[in-house]
C-alpha positions in Angstrom: -10.3 20.5 4.5 -12.5 18.1 6.2 -15.4 20.3 7.0 -16.0 20.8 3.2 -16.8 17.1 2.7 -20.0 15.8 4.3 -18.9 12.4 5.3 -16.3 13.9 7.7 -18.9 16.4 9.4 -20.1 14.0 12.0 -16.3 13.5 12.9 -15.3 17.0 13.2 -14.7 16.7 17.1 -12.1 14.2 16.4 -10.7 16.0 13.1 -10.1 18.9 15.5 -8.4 16.8 18.0 -5.8 15.4 15.3 -5.3 19.0 14.2 -4.5 20.1 18.0 -2.2 17.2 18.4 -0.7 18.0 15.3 0.2 21.6 16.4 1.5 20.2 19.7 3.8 17.8 17.8 5.1 20.7 15.6 5.7 23.0 18.7 8.1 19.9 19.7 10.1 19.2 16.7 11.4 21.0 13.8 8.6 19.9 11.6 7.2 22.5 9.5 3.6 23.7 9.6 2.1 23.4 6.2 -1.5 24.1 7.4 -4.1 25.7 5.2 -3.9 29.6 4.8 -7.3 31.3 4.5 -8.8 27.9 4.2 -6.6 26.9 1.1 -3.9 24.1 1.4 -0.2 24.9 0.3 -0.9 21.5 -1.8 -0.3 17.9 -1.6 2.7 17.0 0.6 4.6 15.0 -2.1 4.4 17.8 -4.5 5.2 20.4 -1.8 8.3 18.4 -0.8 9.5 18.2 -4.4 9.1 22.1 -4.7 10.7 23.1 -1.3 13.1 20.7 0.2 13.8 17.3 -1.3 17.3 17.6 -2.7 19.7 15.4 -5.1 21.0 12.3 -2.9 18.6 12.9 0.0 17.1 10.0 2.2 13.4 10.9 3.2 10.7 8.9 5.0 7.3 10.2 5.6 4.0 8.3 6.5 2.3 7.8 3.2 3.0 5.3 0.7 3.6 7.8 -2.3 6.4 9.3 -0.6 8.4 7.5 -3.4 7.5 10.2 -5.5 10.5 12.1 -4.5 12.7 9.4 -6.2 12.4 11.7 -9.3 14.8 14.1 -7.7 17.4 11.3 -7.3 16.5 10.7 -3.6 16.0 7.7 -1.7 12.3 8.3 -0.4 9.6 5.7 0.7 6.7 5.8 3.1 6.7 4.1 6.7 4.2 3.4 9.2 3.5 5.7 12.4 5.4 3.7 14.6 8.7 3.6 12.4 8.3 7.5 11.9 7.9 8.2 15.6 11.0 6.1 16.3 12.9 8.2 13.8 11.5 11.6 15.2 12.5 10.5 18.5 15.9 8.9 17.9 17.0 11.0 15.0 17.9 7.7 13.0 16.6 4.6 11.4 17.3 1.2 10.5 16.5 0.3 6.9 16.7 -3.2 5.0 18.2 -2.4 1.7 15.8 -3.6 -0.9 16.6 -5.8 -4.0 16.7 -3.8 -7.1 14.9 -3.9 -10.6 15.9 -1.7 -13.2 14.0 -0.2 -16.2 16.1 0.6 -18.9 14.1 3.2 -21.1 15.0 3.8 -24.7 13.4 5.4 -27.5 10.7 8.3 -27.1 7.0 8.5 -26.4 4.4 8.8 -29.2 2.0 11.4 -29.7 -0.8 11.0 -26.8 1.2 9.1 -24.6 2.6 10.3 -21.2 4.7 8.7 -18.5 1.3 7.5 -16.9 0.8 5.1 -19.9 4.5 3.7 -19.1 3.7 3.0 -15.5 0.2 1.7 -16.5 2.3 -0.7 -18.9 4.7 -1.6 -16.1 1.9 -2.5 -13.7 0.0 -4.7 -16.3 3.1 -6.6 -17.1 6.0 -6.3 -14.5 3.9 -5.8 -11.5 1.2 -8.1 -12.3 3.9 -10.8 -12.5 5.3 -9.7 -9.0 8.7 -8.6 -10.5 8.8 -5.4 -8.7 7.4 -6.8 -5.4 9.3 -5.3 -2.3 11.8 -4.0 -4.7 13.6 -0.7 -5.4 12.3 0.4 -8.9 15.3 2.2 -10.6 14.6 4.1 -13.9 17.3 5.1 -16.4 18.7 4.7 -19.8 18.7 7.1 -22.8 14.8 7.2 -23.2 14.8 8.6 -19.5 16.2 12.0 -20.8 13.0 12.5 -23.2 11.0 12.7 -20.1 10.3 15.8 -18.1 11.2 15.6 -14.3 7.5 15.8 -13.6 6.9 12.7 -15.8 9.8 10.8 -13.9 7.7 11.8 -10.7 4.7 10.0 -12.0 6.8 6.8 -12.6 8.4 6.9 -9.3 5.1 8.1 -7.5 3.3 4.8 -8.8 6.0 2.5 -7.8 3.8 1.9 -4.8 1.0 0.7 -6.7 3.6 -2.0 -8.3 4.1 -2.9 -4.8 7.7 -2.0 -4.8 9.5 -0.2 -2.0 10.3 3.0 -3.7 11.3 4.3 -7.2 14.2 6.3 -8.2 15.5 7.8 -11.4 18.9 8.5 -12.3 20.2 12.1 -12.2 21.1 14.4 -15.3 21.8 17.6 -16.1 17.9 18.3 -16.6 17.2 17.3 -13.2 19.8 19.9 -12.0 18.5 22.6 -13.8 14.8 21.7 -12.5 16.1 21.7 -9.0 18.1 24.9 -9.3 14.9 26.7 -10.8 12.6 25.4 -7.8 15.2 26.0 -5.1 17.5 28.9 -6.4 20.1 28.4 -3.3 21.0 25.3 -4.5 24.6 24.5 -6.2 24.6 22.8 -9.5 28.4 21.7 -8.7 27.0 20.3 -5.1 24.3 18.5 -6.9 26.5 16.6 -9.2 28.8 15.8 -6.4 25.7 14.2 -4.4 23.9 12.6 -7.3 23.6 8.7 -6.8 24.2 6.4 -9.8 24.3 2.8 -10.1 27.9 1.0 -9.9 29.1 -0.1 -13.3 28.9 -3.8 -12.2 25.4 -3.3 -10.3 23.8 -6.5 -9.8 19.9 -6.5 -10.2 17.7 -9.1 -8.4 14.8 -8.4 -10.4 16.9 -8.1 -13.5 17.3 -5.3 -16.3 13.9 -4.7 -18.4 14.2 -2.9 -21.7 11.3 -0.5 -22.1 10.8 0.9 -25.7 8.9 4.1 -25.2 8.1 4.2 -28.7 6.0 1.0 -28.3 4.0 2.3 -25.3 0.0 2.9 -26.2 -2.6 4.9 -24.4 -3.8 2.6 -21.7 -6.4 2.5 -19.1 -6.5 0.2 -15.9 -10.0 -1.0 -15.7 -12.2 -1.4 -12.7 -12.4 -5.1 -13.2 -15.6 -7.2 -13.0 -16.5 -8.3 -9.3 -19.1 -10.8 -10.9 -16.3 -12.7 -12.3 -14.0 -12.3 -9.3 -11.8 -9.8 -10.9 -11.2 -7.0 -8.3 -10.7 -3.2 -9.3 -6.9 -2.8 -9.2 -4.2 -0.7 -11.0 -2.7 -3.8 -12.7 -5.6 -4.3 -14.9 -4.2 -2.9 -17.8 -5.9 -2.5 -21.1 -5.1 -0.6 -24.4 -7.9 2.0 -25.0 -8.3 0.9 -28.5 -9.1 -2.6 -27.1 -12.1 -1.7 -24.4 -14.6 -0.3 -27.1 -17.0 2.7 -26.3 -16.9 3.3 -22.4 -19.4 6.4 -21.5 -18.2 8.5 -18.9 -19.8 10.4 -16.2 -16.9 12.0 -14.4 -13.4 13.1 -15.4 -10.9 14.0 -12.7 -7.4 15.4 -13.2 -5.4 15.6 -10.0 -3.8 14.2 -7.1 0.0 13.9 -6.3 0.3 11.6 -9.4 -1.4 14.1 -11.9 -1.8 17.7 -10.4 1.7 18.7 -11.2 2.6 21.3 -13.6 3.2 19.1 -16.5 0.0 17.7 -15.8 -2.0 20.7 -15.9 -0.2 21.6 -19.2 -1.5 18.5 -20.7 -4.9 19.3 -19.4 -4.4 22.8 -21.1 -3.3 21.3 -24.4 -6.5 19.4 -24.7 -8.8 22.1 -23.4 -7.1 24.7 -25.8 -8.0 22.3 -29.1 -11.4 22.0 -27.6 -11.9 25.7 -27.5 -10.3 26.2 -30.9 -12.9 23.8 -32.2 -15.7 25.4 -30.4 -16.3 22.7 -27.9 -17.1 22.3 -24.3 -17.2 19.7 -21.5 -19.5 16.9 -23.1 -23.4 17.2 -21.8 -23.9 14.9 -18.8 -20.1 14.8 -18.0 -18.4 16.7 -14.9 -14.7 17.5 -15.6 -12.8 18.5 -12.5 -9.2 19.7 -12.1 -7.4 20.2 -9.0 -4.0 21.5 -8.5 -1.3 19.5 -6.7 0.3 22.8 -5.0 -0.1 26.6 -4.7 2.9 27.0 -6.9 1.4 24.7 -9.8 -2.0 26.8 -9.5 -0.1 30.0 -9.6 1.5 29.1 -12.7 -1.5 27.9 -14.1 -3.2 31.2 -13.6 -0.1 33.2 -15.2 0.1 30.9 -18.1 -3.6 31.6 -18.7 -4.7 28.1 -18.3 -7.0 28.7 -15.2 -9.0 31.0 -17.4 -9.0 28.7 -20.2 -10.2 25.7 -18.1 -13.3 27.6 -16.7 -14.1 29.0 -20.4 -14.5 25.4 -21.6 -16.6 24.0 -18.7 -14.0 22.3 -16.0 -14.8 22.9 -12.5 -11.7 23.9 -10.5 -10.6 22.8 -7.2 -7.8 24.2 -5.0 -4.9 22.0 -4.0 -5.4 19.1 -2.0 -5.6 15.3 -2.4 -9.6 15.4 -3.1 -11.2 12.7 -5.0 -8.2 10.6 -4.9 -9.0 9.7 -1.2 -12.7 10.2 -1.5 -12.4 13.6 0.0 -14.1 16.3 -2.2 -15.6 16.9 -5.6 -14.9 14.4 -8.3 -15.9 11.2 -6.4 -18.9 9.1 -7.7 -22.1 8.8 -5.7 -23.7 5.8 -7.2 -22.4 2.5 -8.2 -23.5 3.2 -11.8 -21.3 6.2 -12.5 -18.1 5.8 -14.4 -15.2 7.9 -13.7 -11.8 8.2 -16.0 -9.5 9.9 -13.6 -5.4 10.5 -13.4 -5.0 9.3 -10.0 -3.1 6.5 -9.1 -5.3 3.8 -7.6 -8.8 2.4 -8.7 -9.6 0.1 -5.7 -13.2 -0.3 -5.2 -14.5 2.6 -2.9 -11.5 4.7 -3.1 -13.1 7.7 -4.9 -16.7 6.6 -4.6 -18.8 3.8 -5.2 -18.7 3.6 -9.0 -16.5 2.3 -11.5 -13.1 4.1 -11.9 -10.7 3.8 -15.1 -7.1 4.9 -14.6 -5.7 6.8 -17.4 -3.1 9.5 -18.3 -4.0 13.4 -18.2 -4.1 13.5 -22.0 -6.9 10.9 -22.0 -8.8 12.2 -18.9 -8.9 15.5 -20.7 -9.8 14.2 -24.3 -12.4 12.1 -22.5 -14.1 14.8 -20.9 -14.9 16.3 -24.3 -16.1 13.2 -26.2 -18.0 11.9 -23.1 -16.3 8.5 -23.6 -12.8 7.3 -22.8 -10.7 8.4 -25.8 -7.2 8.9 -26.4 -5.6 12.2 -27.3 -5.4 12.7 -31.2 -4.8 16.3 -32.0 -6.7 17.9 -35.0 
């Protein structure tokens, strides 16, 4: 992974040392080895964890802030530092301070052209900017949650960390149990129902209960701010696409743990199919990258014919990995003048190259790749 990125080449001896230490660690613990096979990674840890071992009602800690993505599986999942994690591995238990909670009651259904990414961008621009989510557990529930796929729920939980929350978790339902059973056939639906965690009827929320009408959500971006005006690049810089005017782009990137899931790939395919039907290819001067979140996601894309479709319309495909989201692969900007629209989770200055980065939904990213400017998805 590292040797494919020029910025890491001078440090390959240190990278190899880390790799050797990792192997030694695995030999002395029960931690599984998810190393690349024939140079190809099995996927981003958060996506692979959802697919292979996070179960309903689990408690999961890992050394990455986006561990909270597992909350879509009705599990309590959050990231910790190396010291806390080493204590957990050594002692077999950990002390946890129960965080305050804030509930998001979802009602209605999303409009055409909107995804869960637009929902969380709205929450970031409103509730997170007001620090209502700070250090709290973000609980997602309500009748509107059932209209979102499990992958879409994972998007909400994944970006709880961008809200400066402790974690995110979704209420369980039969759709979740069906998804879990499909991913891990040995699981028992009855056992999942027994282990499922739901809020008490008289539950108190220090952060309050906030109604989110999905029908009111519009396509959004998080813009890169303006350093000259003291506005930093930040995921809470929310703006409606209809308000930002014409923003020409150089790069469109779809991938990361946030947007490399199967449903995200389906969104990219939806737009690419419409473009192909209209005889369009990726706009001149734009590079459109799609990076799969896991090997399983890639295999399904190949099976569904999406992989071939992407290539046909000019998409540059990348094997599973974190990639441009952490500045480690194709899709990063190389100059300050370049503009990227990306489905990743963070647009902090320099995270994905020196250029300007707009966060957006998979539908918006794909649409923008064909129009050459930031555009929301409109079929036809």
